[in-house]
N, C-alpha and C positions, 0 to 999 in steps of 0.2 A: 397540904390542906386546901379544902375549898369549901364554899358555902352551899348548903342544901336546904331545900324546904322539906323538913322531915314531919311525917304524920306518925303519931304513936297512940297506943291505947294501953296504958299501964297504971291502973286499970281504965282511967277516964281518958277520953280522947283529947289530943293536943295537936296543934299545928304550929310550928315554930322554925325559924331559920337557926341552922346549927352549922358549926364547922366540923366536917368529917374528912376521912382521908380515903385512899383507894381500898383499904381493908373493909370499909363499910359498903362497898359496892358488890353486887350479886355476880354470880358466875356468867360468863359470856366470853365469846371469842374476839369481840372488837371493843376497844376503849376509845371513846372520843372526848375531846374537849368541847363542851357544849358552849356555843357563842349566843345563842338565843333559844328561848322556848316560848310558850304562849299559855294563856288561860282559855281553855275550852269549857263548854257547859259541864262536861264530866269531870274536869278539874275543879270546877266550882262546887260540885257535889261532894267531892272528895275532900277538898280543903275546908269546907264548911261543915262537913259530917252531915249533909242533909239527906244522904242516901248511902246504902252499904256498898260503895264502889270498891273500897279497899279491901282486899282479901288475904293480904300478907303483911305482917306488921314486924318491925317498923317499916315505913314506906317513904320513898322520896316520890313527891308528886310530879306530875307533868307528863302527859301522854304524848307530847310532841317535842322534838329537838332538831336543831340544826347546828352542825359543828364540823370538826375536822378530826380524822383518825390520827390517833397518836400511838396506838398499838393494835396489832392484828395478828391473830393466829390463823386467820382464814386467807385462802388464796384469793377470794373475791375482793379484798380491800387491802390497800397499802397505806403506810403512813403518809399523811398528807392529803388524802382523798377528802373531798367535801361531800357530805352525806346529809340526808334528811331521814328522821324517823317518825312515823305516825302509827300509833296504836299497838297492836299485838299484845294488849294486856300491860304495857308499860304504864306505870303509875297506879296499877291496879294489884297485879301479882308479881311484877318485876319492877324493881326501883327505876324511877323515871328521870325526866331531863329538866326539871326545875332545880338545877344545880350546875356547878361549874364543870362537872365531869360525869359521864355515864358509861356504864359497861353493858354492852347489847350483843344480840346474836346477829351474826353476819347476814342472814337471810332476811332480816327485818328491815334492813337498810336500802335506800334508794339513792342514786347518785343525784346530787343537787344539780338542777339544770343551770347552765351557764348564764341563762337569762336572769337568774334571780340571785341576789346576795343572800347571806344567811338570814338577815333580818326580813327580807322580803319573803322568803321561804316560809318563815314563821308568821308573817302577816297573812299568808295563805293557811298554813297549818292544816290540822285535820278537818277544820270547818270547810276551808276552801277546796281542799282535795275531795271532800264529800260532795260539795256542790258540783265538782267536775264529774264525779261518778254519776250524780244524778242527771246532768246533761247528757252524758254518754247514753245512760239507760233510755232516755227519752228519744235520742238519735237512733238507737238500735230498734226502738218501736216504730220509727218512721215520722216522728214529729219534726217538721221542717218550718224554717222561717217562712212567713207569708201565708200559712195555712190557718191562722187563727191566734187569738191572744194566749199568752202563757202566763199562768199564776205563780207567783213566789210567795209563800207565807212565812211568817217570821222574818219579814224582810230586812229589818235592821240588825238582826243577828248576825253571827259570823257566817253560817251556811247561807242565809238569805242575802246577805250583802254581795258575797262573791257570785251567787247564782244569778242575781239581777244583772251584775256587771258582765258575766260571761254570755248570758242569753241575749242581752242587748247588743253586745259586740258581734255575736252571731247573726244578728238581723231579725231577732224576734221582737214582737211588741209586747212588752213585758207589763203586768199590772202586779204592784207590790202591795201586800196586805201588811199592815202594822197597827200596833196600839198607840203609837207614838206619833201623833198628827204634826208635831213641831218638827219631824224629821223628813217631811216631804221633800224640801230642797236637796237634802242629802240623797235621798232615794232618786230624785231626778238627775242629780249629777252622775249617779251610777248608770243611768240610762233608762230608769223605768218611764214608761209612757203614761202610766196612771197609777194612782195611789188610792187605796181603799181602807176603810177601818176594818181592823180584825173582827170587830163585833158583828160584822155581816156574815161571818162564818163560824163564830164560836159558840153559838147556841144551837140547840137541837132543830133540825130542819127536815123537810120532806125528803122521802126516798129518792125521788126524781125531781130535779129542779131544772129551771131554764138552762139550756145549753150555753155556755160561755167560754170554756177553756179548751184549746187544743191540747195542751199539756200543763202540767202542775209539778212544781217542786215544793214539797211539804216537810217542814222541819218541826210541826207542831203536834200533830196526831189528834186523837179524840174527835170532838165534834167538828173541828176545823177540817180535819182529813175526810170525815163522812160527808160534809158539805161540799168540799172541793170534788169528790168523786161524784156526787149527785149533780154537779154542775158541769161536768166534763163532757164535751161534745162526743157524738158517736164516733167510735174508733180511737178516741184519744187515749192518753196515758197520764198516770199519776205516779211520780217517783216519790216514795216516802222514806225518810231518813231520820226522823226525829220524834220526840215526845214531850215538847215543852208544855203542852196543855194536858197531856196525859198519855198512859199506855193503852187506854181503851180504844175500841173502834166501834161506836154505836151507829152502825151503818146497815144498809140493806144490800141484798144481792142484785137489786134492780139495775143500778148502772152497769154492772158486769154483764148480766144476761140480756138486757133489753137494748143497751147502747154498745156493747162490745168494749167497754172501758177496760184498760188494763191497769192494775195496781202492781207497781213495780217496787219491790223492796230493795233498799240500797244499804249494804253494810260496808263500812270502811275500816274496821278494827281488824279483820281477819282476811281481807281482800287479797288474792293471790298476787305475786309479784308482777306478773304481766299486766294486770289491771292497774296496779299502782304505777308502773312505768308509763303506761298509756295515758293515765290521768295527768301525770306530772309533764309529760310531753305536750299534751293538749293545752295545759295550764300556761306553759311557756309560750305557745303559739297565739293562744286566744285571750288571754287576760292582759290587759293594759297595766304594766308596772306602775305607771304614774297614778292610776287609781288606788293603788295599795296605800299611798300616803293619805288618801281621803278616808279610808275606812279603818286606819290603824293608829293606836295610841301606844307608845313606847313607855315601859316602866323599868325600875330597877328590880331585882329579885327581892330586896327588902320590902317593896310595896305589893308583892303578889298576893299576900293573904287579904289584905284590904280589897284588892281589885277582884278576888274571888267573891268576897261578900258583896260588893256592889253588883257583880254579874248576876248572882242568885237573886238579888232584889230588883232586877229589871233596869238598872241604872247605867247600863253599858250598851253602846251601839258599836257595830263593826267588830274589830279585832283588837285584842290586847297582846302586845309583843312584849316579852320579858327579856331584858338583857342579863344574862346569867353570870357574867364575868367582867 
């Protein structure tokens, strides 16, 4: 028996900690003992029932997990292998990792880099892995350090915090946008050169504005993304990966056809294995492990529901790591 954060709809929605056994787990060719999971924005939506994230019931929440293989029917993995899981519909259509054990598909797993412990891997989680995918997208477009300021929106969130740390470590001059003015010291510890109020970006703006950014990592969407595009310099790029403000994009084509700005969509859920391995390899190289302590709060599994509620209320900064056993 092990504990799991179980979401049910029978017929009313409920989220509660339950003791379950292996028979409760779904089909899969690899079973892992989960050491740590985390609370991402999507987990918050699912656990608080704020959005129809879950599409199969009952569900174990948790889109991320780090642990050790205990049983494998796949030649890809052996007992004792240290692995990381991010996305692939886990916690949505396939029972997830906010539990002591998970059964998953072999092709979903990535070898945990030796540079990180299981806890550190979940301090990164989908949020940090997504931030790395955004940085890689900007690099592929030619955004280089020293060629202009780079903007990170939603900077105190999970994606934003890791993006600030990564970009600063790589030599970029980072401007962090946040609605939490009291967190400026935190953002500067991560490497931000400047901090601006998110209100500068969150209201409707002109189709073309003063050129400010060589590149942007946006986890917010809506007017914030539209304004970020309108302020990006000629030939610059915007990596978009989130929708904290909204799914809409009330923008003009002007930045794209008059300044050659590139809008780069970044998906972490179904990214192919090669992209995942590259992202985790670069995280091991470019992310300072000591900064993970700065951005991380550890909680027990019993506190995960409360943490999800706080996340959705905007009361969380950085990353929440959940010790599952």
